C-alpha positions in Angstrom: 17.6 8.3 21.5 15.1 5.7 22.6 13.3 3.9 19.7 10.2 1.6 19.7 9.6 -0.5 16.6 6.1 -1.9 16.3 5.8 -5.4 14.9 7.5 -8.8 15.1 8.6 -9.9 11.6 11.6 -9.8 9.4 10.9 -6.3 8.3 11.0 -5.1 11.9 14.3 -7.0 12.6 15.8 -5.4 9.5 14.7 -1.9 10.6 16.1 -2.5 14.1 19.4 -3.8 12.7 19.7 -0.6 10.6 18.8 1.9 13.3 21.0 0.1 15.8 24.0 1.2 13.8 23.2 4.9 14.7 25.4 6.5 17.4 22.3 8.4 18.4 20.5 5.2 19.6 20.5 4.6 23.4 17.7 2.0 23.7 15.8 -0.2 21.3 12.4 -1.8 22.0 10.5 -4.1 19.5 6.9 -5.0 20.3 6.4 -7.9 20.3 9.6 -8.6 18.4 11.2 -12.0 17.7 14.3 -14.0 18.5 16.5 -11.7 16.4 15.2 -8.4 17.8 15.8 -9.7 21.3 19.5 -9.6 20.6 19.3 -5.9 19.6 17.3 -4.7 22.6 14.1 -5.5 24.6 11.0 -7.2 23.3 8.0 -5.8 25.3 5.2 -8.4 24.8 2.6 -5.9 23.3 0.3 -6.8 20.5 0.7 -4.3 17.6 -3.1 -4.0 17.6 -3.1 -2.8 21.2 -2.5 0.8 20.5 -3.3 2.1 24.0 -0.7 -0.2 25.6 1.9 0.9 23.0 1.2 4.5 23.8 1.4 3.8 27.5 4.8 2.0 27.0 6.2 4.8 24.9 5.2 7.4 27.5 6.5 5.4 30.5 9.8 4.7 28.8 10.3 8.2 27.3 10.5 6.8 23.8 11.8 9.5 21.3 10.6 7.8 18.1 8.2 5.0 17.3 8.5 3.2 13.9 5.4 1.3 12.8 6.0 -1.9 10.8 2.6 -3.5 9.9 -0.2 -1.8 8.0 -3.1 -2.7 10.3 -2.1 -0.3 13.2 -1.5 2.5 10.7 -4.9 2.1 9.2 -6.4 1.9 12.7 -4.8 5.3 13.6 -1.8 4.5 15.7 0.1 7.6 14.4 -2.9 9.9 15.3 -3.0 8.5 18.7 0.7 8.8 19.3 1.0 12.4 18.0 -2.1 13.3 20.0 -0.1 12.4 23.1 2.9 14.5 21.9 4.9 11.3 20.9 6.9 11.2 17.7 5.8 8.4 15.4 7.0 7.5 11.8 4.1 6.7 9.6 1.0 8.2 8.0 -2.2 9.3 9.7 -5.3 7.1 9.4 -6.7 9.2 6.7 -3.5 9.1 4.7 -3.2 5.3 5.3 -6.4 4.8 3.3 -4.0 4.5 0.3 -3.4 1.0 1.6 -6.4 0.5 3.8 -8.9 0.9 0.9 -8.3 -0.3 -2.6 -11.4 1.7 -3.7 -10.0 4.9 -2.2 -6.6 4.3 -3.8 -7.9 3.7 -7.3 -10.3 6.7 -7.1 -7.4 8.8 -5.8 -5.2 7.8 -8.7 -7.9 8.6 -11.2 -8.5 12.0 -9.6 -4.8 12.9 -9.8 -3.8 11.3 -13.1 -1.5 8.7 -11.6 -0.9 5.8 -14.1 -2.8 2.6 -13.1 -5.0 -0.1 -14.7 -8.5 0.7 -15.9 -11.0 -0.3 -13.2 -14.6 -0.4 -12.0 -15.9 -0.5 -8.4 -18.8 -2.6 -7.2 -20.7 -3.0 -3.9 -23.3 -5.4 -5.4 -22.1 -8.9 -6.5 -24.8 -9.2 -9.1 -23.7 -6.0 -10.8 -20.1 -7.3 -10.6 -21.1 -10.6 -12.3 -22.9 -8.7 -15.1 -19.7 -6.7 -15.7 -17.9 -9.9 -16.5 -20.0 -10.2 -19.7 -18.6 -6.9 -20.9 -14.9 -7.4 -20.0 -12.7 -10.2 -21.3 -10.2 -11.9 -19.0 -7.6 -11.8 -17.6 -9.0 -9.6 -14.8 -7.9 -8.7 -11.3 -10.4 -8.9 -8.5 -9.5 -7.0 -5.3 -11.2 -6.8 -2.0 -11.5 -3.2 -0.8 -10.0 -3.5 2.6 -7.0 -5.2 4.3 -7.0 -8.9 3.8 -3.5 -10.0 5.0 -2.2 -10.0 1.4 -4.8 -12.5 0.2 -7.5 -10.2 -1.1 -6.2 -9.9 -4.7 -7.1 -12.6 -7.2 -5.7 -12.7 -10.8 -8.5 -14.4 -12.8 -7.5 -16.0 -16.1 -11.0 -16.9 -17.0 -14.6 -15.7 -16.5 -15.2 -18.6 -14.2 -12.2 -17.7 -12.0 -13.4 -14.1 -11.9 -16.9 -15.2 -10.9 -15.5 -17.5 -8.2 -13.5 -14.6 -6.8 -16.5 -12.3 -6.7 -18.5 -15.1 -5.0 -15.8 -15.8 -2.4 -15.2 -12.2 -1.5 -18.7 -10.7 -1.6 -21.0 -13.6 -0.9 -19.0 -15.9 1.3 -17.3 -13.0 3.0 -13.9 -14.7 3.1 -12.3 -11.4 4.1 -15.2 -10.1 6.2 -16.1 -6.5 5.8 -13.0 -5.9 3.7 -15.0 -7.5 0.8 -18.1 -5.4 1.1 -16.8 -3.6 -2.0 -14.5 -4.8 -4.7 -12.4 -3.4 -7.5 -12.3 -5.2 -10.9 -9.4 -4.0 -13.0 -7.6 -4.9 -16.2 -4.6 -7.2 -15.8 -1.4 -5.3 -16.6 1.5 -7.1 -18.3 5.2 -6.6 -17.6 7.6 -7.0 -14.7 6.8 -6.0 -11.1 9.0 -3.7 -9.0 8.7 -2.2 -5.5 9.5 1.5 -4.9 10.0 2.8 -1.4 10.1 6.5 -0.7 10.6 8.1 2.7 8.2 11.0 2.7 7.2 14.1 4.6 4.6 16.3 3.0 5.6 16.9 -0.6 9.2 15.9 -0.1 10.5 12.3 -0.8 13.7 10.4 -0.6 13.8 7.5 -3.0 15.3 4.3 -1.8 16.8 1.7 -4.2 14.1 -0.2 -6.2 13.5 -3.8 -5.4 11.7 -6.9 -6.7 9.8 -9.3 -4.5 9.0 -13.0 -5.2 5.4 -13.7 -4.0 4.8 -17.3 -5.1 5.8 -20.2 -2.9 7.5 -22.3 -5.6 10.4 -21.8 -8.0 9.3 -20.3 -11.4 6.6 -18.3 -9.6 4.3 -21.2 -9.2 1.9 -22.0 -6.5 -0.1 -19.8 -4.1 1.0 -16.3 -3.1 2.8 -15.8 0.2 4.0 -12.8 2.2 7.1 -13.0 0.1 9.8 -15.6 -0.4 12.7 -13.4 -1.2 13.8 -10.1 -2.8 16.7 -8.3 -4.3 17.8 -4.7 -4.8 18.4 -2.7 -6.8 16.5 -3.7 -10.0 18.9 -3.6 -12.9 16.3 -2.3 -15.4 15.5 0.7 -13.3 18.4 3.1 -13.9 18.5 6.6 -12.4 16.4 8.0 -15.3 13.7 5.5 -14.8 13.6 6.0 -11.0 13.4 9.8 -11.7 10.4 9.1 -14.0 8.7 7.1 -11.3 9.3 10.0 -8.8 7.8 12.5 -11.2 4.8 10.4 -12.4 3.9 8.4 -9.3 5.5 9.6 -6.1 5.3 13.4 -6.4 1.7 13.4 -7.8 0.6 11.2 -4.9 2.2 13.4 -2.3 0.8 16.5 -4.0 -2.6 14.9 -4.2 -2.7 14.0 -0.6 -1.6 17.5 0.4 -4.3 19.0 -1.9 -7.0 16.8 -0.3 -6.0 17.8 3.3 -4.4 14.5 4.3 -0.7 15.2 3.9 1.4 12.0 3.8 4.3 11.5 6.2 5.9 8.1 6.4 7.0 5.4 4.0 5.2 5.3 0.6 5.5 2.0 -1.1 4.3 1.8 -4.7 3.9 -1.7 -6.2 4.5 -1.1 -9.9 4.1 -3.0 -13.1 6.7 -2.0 -15.7 4.6 -2.0 -18.8 5.4 -1.2 -22.4 3.5 2.1 -21.8 5.6 2.9 -18.7 5.4 2.2 -15.0 1.8 1.8 -13.6 0.7 1.4 -10.0 -0.7 -1.9 -9.0 -1.2 -0.9 -5.4 0.0 1.4 -2.7 1.3 0.4 0.7 2.0 2.8 3.5 4.8 1.0 5.3 8.1 -0.8 4.5 7.7 -4.0 2.5 8.5 -7.4 3.8 10.9 -8.9 2.5 11.9 -5.9 0.4 13.1 -4.0 3.5 15.6 -6.8 4.2 17.2 -6.3 0.8 17.0 -2.5 0.8 18.4 -1.5 4.2 21.9 -2.9 3.6 22.2 -0.5 0.7 21.5 2.6 2.8 24.8 4.3 3.8 23.1 7.1 5.8 22.1 7.0 9.4 18.5 5.6 8.9 17.5 6.6 12.5 18.2 10.2 11.8 16.5 10.1 8.5 13.3 8.7 9.9 13.4 11.0 13.0 13.7 14.0 10.7 11.0 12.8 8.4 8.6 12.4 11.3 9.1 16.0 12.3 8.8 17.7 8.8 12.5 18.2 8.6 13.3 15.6 5.9 16.8 16.0 4.6 17.6 16.8 0.9 19.1 13.4 0.0 20.0 10.0 1.3 23.4 8.3 0.9 23.2 4.9 -0.8 25.9 2.3 -1.4 25.9 2.5 -5.2 28.6 -0.2 -5.5 26.6 -3.1 -4.1 23.6 -5.3 -4.7 21.7 -7.2 -2.0 19.7 -10.4 -2.0 17.3 -11.8 0.6 16.1 -15.5 0.6 13.3 -16.5 3.0 13.3 -19.8 4.8 9.8 -21.0 5.6 8.1 -23.8 7.5 6.9 -26.8 5.6 3.3 -26.3 4.6 3.5 -22.5 4.5 1.4 -20.5 3.3 -1.1 -23.1 4.4 -1.0 -24.8 7.8 2.3 -25.6 9.4 3.8 -26.9 12.7 5.8 -24.8 15.1 8.4 -25.4 17.7 11.2 -27.0 15.7 14.7 -26.2 17.0 16.7 -23.9 14.6 20.4 -24.6 14.4 23.3 -23.0 12.6 22.3 -19.3 12.6 25.4 -18.2 14.4 27.6 -19.4 11.6 25.8 -17.2 9.0 26.4 -13.6 10.1 29.4 -12.0 8.6 30.6 -8.6 7.4 28.5 -9.0 4.3 25.7 -11.3 5.4 23.0 -11.2 8.1 20.1 -13.3 9.3 16.8 -11.5 9.8 14.5 -13.3 12.1 10.7 -13.5 11.5 8.9 -16.5 12.9 11.4 -17.3 15.7 11.0 -17.5 19.4 13.0 -18.7 22.4 11.9 -21.9 24.3 13.8 -23.4 27.1 16.9 -21.5 26.1 16.8 -22.7 22.5 15.6 -20.9 19.3 12.6 -22.5 17.7 10.2 -21.9 14.8 7.1 -19.9 15.6 5.7 -18.8 12.2 5.4 -19.5 8.5 8.3 -17.4 7.3 10.9 -18.3 9.9 13.9 -16.2 8.9 15.7 -14.7 5.9 19.4 -14.6 4.9 20.4 -11.3 3.3 23.8 -10.9 1.7 25.4 -8.0 -0.2 28.2 -7.9 -2.8 29.4 -5.8 -5.7 27.1 -7.8 -8.0 23.7 -9.5 -7.6 25.0 -13.0 -8.5 27.6 -12.8 -5.8 25.1 -11.6 -3.3 22.7 -14.5 -4.2 25.6 -17.0 -3.9 26.5 -15.6 -0.4 22.8 -15.7 0.7 22.3 -19.3 -0.4 25.7 -20.3 1.1 24.4 -18.9 4.4 21.2 -20.9 4.2 23.1 -24.1 3.7 24.7 -23.5 7.2 21.3 -23.6 8.9 18.7 -26.3 9.6 15.4 -27.1 11.2 12.8 -29.8 10.4 10.8 -29.0 7.3 12.8 -26.0 6.3 11.8 -24.8 2.7 13.2 -22.0 0.5 13.0 -21.1 -3.1 16.1 -21.8 -5.1 15.6 -19.1 -7.8 15.4 -15.8 -6.1 16.6 -13.0 -8.5 16.3 -15.3 -11.5 14.8 -12.6 -13.8 17.7 -10.2 -13.1 20.3 -12.9 -13.5 18.7 -13.9 -16.9 18.6 -10.2 -17.9 14.8 -10.1 -18.3 14.5 -7.1 -15.9 
């Protein structure tokens, strides 16, 4: 089976690593890929936004399955375009992808179908949004409607911060048209968790729950990033709690999408807050998370390629085999200055000493230059390790990082601290 993975980050490398274990795989392409995916197969230099070139490549190379990593091509309709050409593609249609592409749509959808989430109001006029602040005490969460590269959500602890968020999004247009409308919602309290479900119509296969670490510095301080690390499973979420999330969040979402004529096929990712009233949805994503995927795929005992292939053809199997005797931890190594400005082109050393039977390096911002691996992004690579317990997995991941080096390398030292302390 020939497979094309769209994207070039750590998530795409992790997916390629997982599907490369399938005996069904005959060729693997990752567009545009990175230094790690180049070892697994070919990296055609196609921008994920260039849907027509991706379609052309898939047809010319008789690709049997395309797996889409980033959200932007999904929202732009890449799956519709592929399926219109008779090409199999894992991911939701553009209409179904509105669950991530529009915060307004997602919140209204949850309200229509009784899916637990924070109270909210929607505004397309900044003056009306400002007046609303006089009626609602902080903390509040202000969200741009459209895609904003993970930066369009502001948690405001004061009225001034909320007002500044409205001004930046709606008047200064920091996120362009994505900020034409905003959602202002109550700030939920509790611990966050990420739920991934492989879906086809109203059927879903639940993957182990994970927890991401968004802030750049230890102790969850500093600005948000794309994610500095993750671990799975989440100790607090036992089988009963995962079943509750399936019944109260995942199934109602899939049933609602079916009812509204936009059936969901692909990966449904629910970002949850585990509140005292039960799990509530912070947001929906319609693709694998990054870096959650890097922590989740080592826990999958099944043939992931077959699972995704079947899901894309409405033949989703009844269950998925998971390594229930292991935990996995992922620690991201970033460039100095990230998530702000940073330099590129530093030589990376030591990666070959990391990979082992229970540890792997997933590349993200890496590239080859003059025969050497160099940094090419903010999040450069992640070390993922697995073991019978989370503390052992974390120790193995950090041991792996110590074997690597490049100028300005930075990583958090406290990934998984909540689970280790027993607070989640």
